[in-house]
C-alpha positions in Angstrom: 0.0 18.5 -15.9 0.7 14.8 -15.7 1.9 13.5 -12.4 3.2 10.0 -11.6 3.5 9.0 -7.9 5.3 5.8 -7.0 4.8 3.8 -3.8 5.6 0.4 -2.4 9.4 0.5 -2.1 11.3 -0.5 1.0 13.7 -2.8 2.6 13.4 -6.6 2.0 15.5 -9.6 2.5 16.8 -11.5 -0.5 14.2 -13.9 -1.8 11.4 -11.6 -0.6 8.8 -9.7 -2.6 7.6 -6.2 -3.1 4.9 -4.6 -5.2 5.5 -1.2 -6.6 2.5 1.0 -7.7 2.5 4.1 -9.8 -0.6 6.3 -9.8 -1.1 8.7 -12.7 -3.1 11.9 -12.8 -3.6 14.9 -15.1 -3.6 13.1 -18.4 -5.1 10.3 -20.6 -3.3 7.4 -18.8 -5.0 4.8 -21.0 -3.2 6.2 -24.0 0.3 6.1 -22.5 3.0 3.5 -22.8 4.3 2.9 -19.3 7.6 1.5 -17.9 9.6 1.0 -14.8 13.3 2.0 -14.8 15.8 1.7 -12.0 19.0 3.4 -11.1 21.7 2.1 -8.8 24.3 4.3 -7.3 26.9 5.3 -9.9 25.0 3.6 -12.7 22.7 4.7 -15.6 19.0 4.7 -15.3 18.0 1.5 -17.2 14.7 0.1 -18.2 13.3 -2.9 -16.2 9.9 -3.5 -17.8 7.5 -1.8 -20.2 3.9 -2.2 -21.2 1.9 -0.7 -24.0 -1.3 1.3 -23.6 -3.5 -1.8 -24.0 -1.3 -4.2 -22.1 -0.9 -6.4 -25.3 2.9 -5.9 -25.5 5.2 -6.3 -22.5 9.0 -6.2 -22.2 11.3 -7.3 -19.5 15.1 -6.9 -19.2 16.7 -10.4 -19.1 17.8 -10.1 -15.5 14.2 -9.9 -14.2 12.4 -12.3 -16.5 10.5 -14.9 -14.5 10.7 -12.8 -11.3 9.0 -9.4 -12.1 5.6 -8.8 -13.5 4.4 -5.5 -14.9 0.7 -4.8 -15.2 -1.7 -1.9 -15.5 -5.2 -1.0 -14.6 -6.4 1.8 -16.9 -9.6 2.3 -14.9 -7.4 3.2 -11.8 -4.8 4.9 -13.9 -2.2 2.8 -12.2 0.8 0.6 -13.3 2.3 -2.0 -11.1 5.5 -3.9 -10.8 5.3 -7.1 -8.8 8.9 -8.1 -7.8 9.5 -11.7 -6.5 12.6 -13.6 -5.6 14.4 -10.3 -5.0 18.2 -10.2 -5.2 20.8 -7.8 -3.7 21.5 -6.6 -7.3 17.9 -5.4 -7.6 18.7 -2.7 -5.1 18.1 0.7 -6.8 15.8 3.6 -7.0 12.8 2.6 -9.1 11.1 5.1 -11.4 7.8 5.0 -13.1 7.7 6.6 -16.6 5.0 7.4 -19.1 5.3 7.9 -22.9 2.9 9.5 -25.3 4.6 7.5 -28.1 3.4 4.2 -29.2 6.8 3.2 -30.5 10.3 3.0 -29.1 9.2 2.1 -25.6 12.5 0.6 -24.8 14.2 4.0 -25.1 14.5 6.2 -22.1 14.3 9.3 -24.3 10.8 8.4 -25.4 9.4 8.9 -22.0 7.7 12.2 -21.3 6.7 11.9 -17.7 8.6 10.6 -14.7 7.8 9.9 -11.1 10.0 10.9 -8.2 11.3 7.4 -7.6 11.0 4.9 -4.8 13.9 3.2 -3.1 14.1 -0.6 -3.1 16.8 -2.2 -0.9 17.4 -5.9 -0.9 19.6 -7.2 1.9 21.6 -10.3 1.3 
C-alpha cells in the first residue's frame, strides 16, 4: 500500500521560507507523477505544482511562479516543495499527491495517493 507522509510545515512570517518534504513508500515512486495541492479554509483543494516521473516536466500555478520550486529525488522516494517569499495568502493545508498516470497531472482526479497534509501558516 502506497503511503505519502508530508513534513516541514509550520508558522512563518511573510517573506520567509519553508521547505516541504513528502516521503513515499510501498510503491514504485519513480514511476509516479507527483504534485503539491493546497486547501485554505472554505476553499477547494487546488494544485500548486506538479512534476512528472523523470522531472522533465514541471508545472506551477501562476500565483507561486518565481517563489516556489518543486523537485524530486527518486533514489530517496521523496518530493519537495521549496517555498520562498511566502505571503499570507499562501496559508493553507498542503497535500502531497501521487499519480500512476503519465497524463492529466493538472487534474486532481488523476491522483491516486494522498498524504495527510501539513499546515502552513504565514503571518503578515
